[in-house]
N, C-alpha and C positions, 0 to 999 in steps of 0.2 A: 598138637598143632591144628589150627583151623584148616578146613578144606579149601583148596583153591577153587576158583570158578569152574575150571574143567572137571576137577574131582567132584564138586557139588553136582554138576550136571550128570556126571557118570553115576553117582550114587542115586540121584533121583530117578534116572533111567532104570537102574537095577530094582528100585522099589516100585517101578511103573507109576510114579507119582508126578503129577503136574502141580506146580505151585498154585495154591488157591488164593486168588486176589481178594476174595471176600473175607478170608481169614487173615489177610495181611502177611502172607508167607513170602517174606524177602529174607533170604538166609545170609547171615554175616560171613564174609569170606576174607576179611582183613584181620590178620593176627594181631596187629598193633592195637586195634580197637578192642579186641577180646582182652588183651593184656591190660589195656587202660581201664576197662570196666572192672576187672578184678582188683586192680590197684586202687581205684577210687573207692571201692567198697571196703578196702582194708580188711580182707577176709583172713581168718585163721581157724585153727581146730576148735576153738570155743564157740564159733558162730553158728547160729541157725539161720538158714537162708531160704527164701522163697524165689522161685523162678517161674515166670509166666511165658508160655509158648516156647518150650525148649527146642522144638523143631528137630534138626538133625543132630543136636547134642554138642555143638562146638563150645558154646558158653557153659553148658552143663558140665562138661568134662573139666574145663578150667576151674570152675567153682569147686568141684570135688577134689581136684588136685591141690587146692589150698588147705584141705583137711576139714572144711566146713561140712556141717550136716545140711542136706538139701531136700526141700520139698518142691516138686514141680507139677504144673498142671498143663496138659496138652489136649486140645480138643480134637485134633486130627487122629483118627484111629490108626492110619498107616504109619504116621510118625511115632505115635505112642508105642506101637509094636516094635518099630526100629529101635527106639530108646531102650526098651526092655532087653533086646538082643545086644545092644551096644554096651549096656551097663548092667550085666546080670548079677544078682545076688550081692549087691553092694549094701551093707547095713546103713551106710550114710545117705542112701538115696531112696526117696519115696516119690512115686509117680502116680498122679491122679489123672485118669482120662476123663475129661469133661470141660465145661465152659468156665473160663476164669471169672465170669460175672457171678456164677453160682459158687465157685471156689476161689475167691480172691486171694486167699493165703494158701492155696494148693493143699488143703487138708491139714495144715499145721494146727495142732490143737490150741484152743484158747489159753489153756494153762501154760503151754510152752511159749506162746506168743507174748504172754504177759510178762515173762521174764527177759524179754528183749530178743529181737530178731532183725534181719535185714532183708531187703528185696533187691534183687539184681535181675533185670528183665529187658527184653527187646519187645516193646509193646505194639501190638497191632493198632493202627490209627483209629479204627472204628470203635474200639472199646476203651480207649485211653481215659476218657472222662468218666463214664459210668464205673469203670474198674477203680479209678482213684476215689470216687465217691464211696464205694464199698470198703476200700481200705481205710479211709478216714473215719468210717463208722465203727470200726472194730479196734482191737488193741493196736496201738500205733507202732510201726517199725522205727528203730532208732536211726536207720539210714536207708535211703533208696538210691540206687544207681539205675537210671532208666534211659533206654534208647527210645526216642520218640520221633515221629515225623515233625518237621520244623514247626508247623502250624500248631500242633498240640503242645510242644514244648514252650512256644511263645505264650500260649494261654496260661500254662502253669506258672510261668515266671513274670507275667505282665504286671506293669504298674498302672495305677489309676490314671485315667486320661488317655489311654491307648485303646485302639479298636479291639485288641485282643483281651482286654481286661473284662473279666466276668465272674460269675459265682465261683467257678472252680479255682480261679486265681485267689480269691478271698479265703476260701476254705483251706486250700493247701498252704498258702503263705502265713496263715494264722498259726499253723502248727510246725512249719518247716522253713529253713533257710536254704536258699540256693547257693551252694558253696563251690560248684564247678559247672561249667557250661562249655561243651566242645562241639563244634560243627563237624558233621560226618557226611562225606560226599556219597552220593547215590551209588558210585562205582564200588563202594565197600560191600555191596549186597548183590546177591543173585536171586531172582532177576533184579536189575537195578530199578528202584522206584523212580517215579517222575519228579520227585522232590528230594531235597536234602533232608538229613535227619540231625538231631541234636542229642548228645549224651549229657544227661543232667545228673548231678549228685545233690541230693536233698538230705539235710541233717535236721533231726528233731530239735526244736527249740526248747530251751530250759523252761520257758513260760508258755509252752504249747497250749493253744486254745482249740478245743473241739466244738464245732457248731452243733447244737442239738438239732434233732430232726425238724422241729417247727421252724427254726431259723433258716435251715438249709432250704426248705420248701418255699419259704417266704422270699428269700433272696433269688432263687431260681425263677419264681413267677415274675418278680420285678425285672429281672434281666431279659425276659422275653420281650419287653418293651423298653429297651435300654435308652432309646432316644427321647423318651417322654420325661417330663419333670418328675423327680422322685416323690415330691409331696403328693401329687395327684395319684401316683401309683400306690402309695401307702394308704391313702384314704379309700382306695378301692378294695383293700385287703379285708378279708372277713375277720382277721385277727385284729382287734382294736389296738393291741400293743404296738403294731406297726405304725399307726398314725401317731400314737403318743411318742414313739421313738423318734419319728421325724420332727415332731414339735420340739423335742429336747435338743436335737441337732441344731435347729434354727435358733433356739434360745442360746446355744453355745457359740453362735457366730457363723454357722454354715449358711450359705446363700439359699434362700427359699426356692430358687429356680434351678438348683443343682440337678444334674441327671445322674442316673445310677453309675455310669462308667467314670464320672468325674469325682466321685466320693472316695477319699483315701480309706485304706483298709482298716485303720484304727477306729474309724467311725462305724464301719460295718461290724466290727467286733463288739460294739456296744449293743447291736441288735441280738447277737448271740447271747449276751448276758441278760437282755430284756426278755428273751423268749425261752430261757433255760427252765 
């Protein structure tokens, strides 16, 4: 069972540990949300799972109770030591002490990942976009169930024309479909963050498209000036293919004055194919 807020405070006191705001340490204290995360992931003994930032181990234990094999990465040395004491000698549990940006799959070997895996994680806000970039650059998980601060979740799921729409929206939605989205109140965490969170389930698309490095870098540069006209931005690009790509969009009926945030994802996907 998840720890209550008072039990969480007591355990943190025993560990002489103050939640680190920089690391996004807001510990889940709502059992319904823990159960919902595991249910959305549809975990079973055949699954390989990656968890980012296991913290005090509430979600970790629920994942292991499903029978799944778990790889986790925890940056905080105090919490990593706690997890080793909480879950000793479990052959289904591998813990890496380190940064999730260096270990986005928590040490899960490429050969294992290539055969299918899932990610279930409560992501710190500060690393949500760079971590997702790293995940999308490697073997793709078949499903992700992610707890994100609301602003990050909105970027992941944003449609073109919205202020939240950006490069990460394009890269993620070209490979995944958002199949569940649940608002989670700040009171479900200790300490309570100043904003609400969203629990997202993302399922790998049958026609998943991975953006090559050149296309990712080009799109990111363009979105740093998202309010400028796309044609002018493409013509500034050192890669001449970007200008040719935009010309092909205009020839296909796209308005020459379109701005990056106004262009639908299917048109951005042609950039990935042009720069592959």
